[in-house]
Structures are given as structure tokens and as C-alpha cells.
N, C-alpha and C positions, 0 to 999 in steps of 0.2 A: 139242661145240658149233660151230655156226655164226658164227666169231668173223670168218672172214676176207672175208666179204661184209657187211661193216657197210656203212651208207650215208658218202659222202663226208664227210669232217670229224670222226666219229666218234670217232678218236683222236688228233684236234689241238685240240680244242673246249678254248677257253681258259674257264672256269667262273667269269668274273668277278664273278657272283651270289655267290661263295663265297668271295670274298676277304676280305671283311668281317669272317666269324667267327675270323679267325687272332688268336690273341692279340697285343699291340702287342709283349711281349716276347719273342716265340718267335724263336729261334735256332736248333732243330734239329727240323726239320719231313721227315715223310716222307709222300708223296705215294703209296697205296698205289691201283693201276691208272691210273699215270702215263699211260700213252700215251705219247705222243713227247717229253713233257715240258714241252710247252706251258706248261699251267697250272703245274708246279712252276718251272719257270725264271721265271715272274711275281714267285712267293712269293720265290725268290733274289734276284731284284732289288730287290724291295719290303722284305727285312730284311737283307739281305745277308750272310744266315745260311747255314750248311751242309743242305742240300736234297737228300734220299735220295729213292726213288724205287722201286717194285717193279710190274711190268706183264708180262701174261702173252702177251701177243702181242711174237715175239720180235723182228721186225723193228721194233717202234714202240721195244721197249728199247735198241735198239741206236741208235737215235736219239734216245732219253732220256740214252743214257750223254755223249754229246756236251755235253750242257747240264749235268746235276748231279753231285752229288759222287760219288753212288755208287748203282748200278741193279742191281735182281735180276730175271732175266728167268725166268717161270714162275709157278706159282701162289702166290700169299701163305702159304698154308697151310703150304709147302715150306720157305719161310724165317723164319717167326717166330721161332724157337728161334734163329735165329743174330742177329737184330738185341740191340744190347746193352739191356741190363735198365737201367729207370729215367734214359731217355735224351732221349727227345724229347719236345720241348714241346706240338709238335702233329703227330697221326694223321690225316692225310684219308683218308676213304672218299667219293667222290665217283661215287655211281651204281655199287657196287661190290658191297654187300652184299646187294642180291637178287639176284648172279648167284652167288653161293656154296653149297653144297651145307649148309653151318652156318655161318650168319653168326655165331650165338650162341658159338659154341666158339671163333672168332675174336677177337670183342670180349672173351670172355675172357681169352685166352692174350695179345692184345696190350695189355692194361690194363697188365701189369707192366714195360712199355718205355714206357710213360711216366715223364716226369720228374717231383717231387712236386708242380708247377702245372700238370700237363700237360693237354691235354684231347684227346679224340678228337673229331674233325670227319666229318657223312657229311650227303650228299644221298639222300633215297631214294624210289622215285617212289611216288605214293597209289591205293590199287586204288580209292578213291571217287573218284579224280578224274570227274568229270563225264561223257567218253566211254566209259570201260571202264566206271563204274556205269550206265549208260543200256541199254549192249549187255548186262548181265549182267541187269538186273533186268526192262526192258520187251521186248529182243529173246529171253531166256534163254538168249544165247550166252555162251561163252567161249572164245574166239577169239585164238589166239597171232597177232603181225603180225611185222613185220621189225624195227621200233623202235618207243620210245614203251613206255607204261606195260606194254601187253602184248605186250613183247620176247619173243621166243622162245626167247632166253637167259635168262631171268629165270627164278629155280629157286624164289625166294620172291615171296611178295605180301605189302603192308604198309599198314595204314592209321596216322592220326595217332597212337592209342591203343598199337596193337601195335608202335611203334616205340620209343615209349617204354617199356613193360612191359619191350623184350628189353632194350633200356640198364641199369633196374634191374634186373632177374632176374640180368643177369651184375655187378652190386656198383657203379654208375655211381649218379651224381648229375647229372641231366640240367639243364643250367642254362641252353639255348635250345633250344627247339622249336616251329619254324614254318612256316608255306607257305610256300612261293615258286613263281615262276614260275606265277602264276595265268593261266590262263584267259582268253583276252579277248572269249567267247563269253558273251551276255544271258541264253542259256537256263537256266543255273542258277541263275540270280538271280531269272529269271519263275516257274522251281521253285521257289522257295523261299518265293514271295510266302502260299500257301497253308498252308505248312508252318511261317511264323511266323519265316522266316529261320531255322529249325536245324539245316539242313544245309548251311551254307556252306562246310563243309570238301571240296565237291565241285568250288570255284574252284582247289584246289590242286594241282598238277599233283605237286609232289615238298614234301618237307618236309626242311627244315635242322634239323639238330641237333648240339651242341654239350654235351658230357656230360664229366665228369671223374671218376677213381676217386681214391675219400677212402681211404688207408688207415689 
């Protein structure tokens, strides 16, 4: 997969909108797909806790090692078994699960790494977001792009319903599931007028999900 030629800022993005989903008492956190550690470092400063990372790109992983307590370089699937059981208060997947061959299996395995009150937190692109929806339905096209919902490195595609179902099928209870980073375009709103505003999920570029594994 072409992860070398991502847009500038791809591995340094601080997902400030995802910080609010972190539980107040979280002290042990791992950021899967941590990039250079910029976002995880914010969590570290906020909690004064122990923050780990896993990053596929080695150059970024080496940078993250300068910021975080422990960082693994490589595929997250290769390191789940090495993580301590019943340990993390929060496990982040910011725009990661859609890049995995089998995100269902990853969620199934990593739930055992959560502390009793721990949660998995993810952001996942919405396949029904306005632009991708219109290209598929009106233009009859399914075209991969350099970034965004149709990023050519995405192996899986999700909607609001399928994200929730994925978590529940792996034994999680979904605590929060909401659209984030809404489009600023008025077109999907206008389109919803004749549809009686029943398709407003087209405004949501991504979904933020917080889920807990209840033993």
C-alpha cells in the first residue's frame, strides 16, 4: 500500500476533536496508528498518564518514540498479543480500522487488552458522506483517490449502521456513536428537503465511536 506518499500533515495530524472522547480517569492509553506521536503526546500531557503507540510507518514510529512511553513499529496485528491483558483505559483507532485487512478480528482480540472500565475509541470515514455518495449514486462511479473517504489505501468501507454492528458483533457495548467533521456544503441539506431530511447522515464525513467490552 502507498503509505509513503501521503499528503503533508497526514502523520502529524492532531485530532483535537477526538480528545473529548477520552475518559476522565484514563491513565493508560495506546494510540494505534499514532503517526509521529503528535496526538498521543496531547493525551499524555492532558492525563499525565502512560501513553503507548503503534505505527505502521517506521520513520514516524521512531519520532513517536521520542514522545511516548513505548512505541511499536509495524502492523498493529503483529503486536496485539504482546500487549498486556486488562491494561489500557483507552485504545484509540483514529482513521485506522478502515485500513486493516480484518478490523473485526483486531477489535475482537484487542478487547482483552482493555482494563475493566476501559474503552475503544475510533474515528471511521462515512461511505455515505455527500461526495462519495453522489459519485456512487449519480455518477455511477467508485473511484479511489489520494485521500479522504475514498483513500486508495482503505481496504474497508463503513456506514453508521455497519460501524455499530461491527462493534456489537465483537461483543462490545457502544456508548457513543456520532457524526463528526460535518461537510460545510449546503448541497446535502438541499437534497434532503424532498427526502424529508431522512438522509442527513450524508453530512457526516466520519463517525466517532466509543465502545466498552463488558465481561
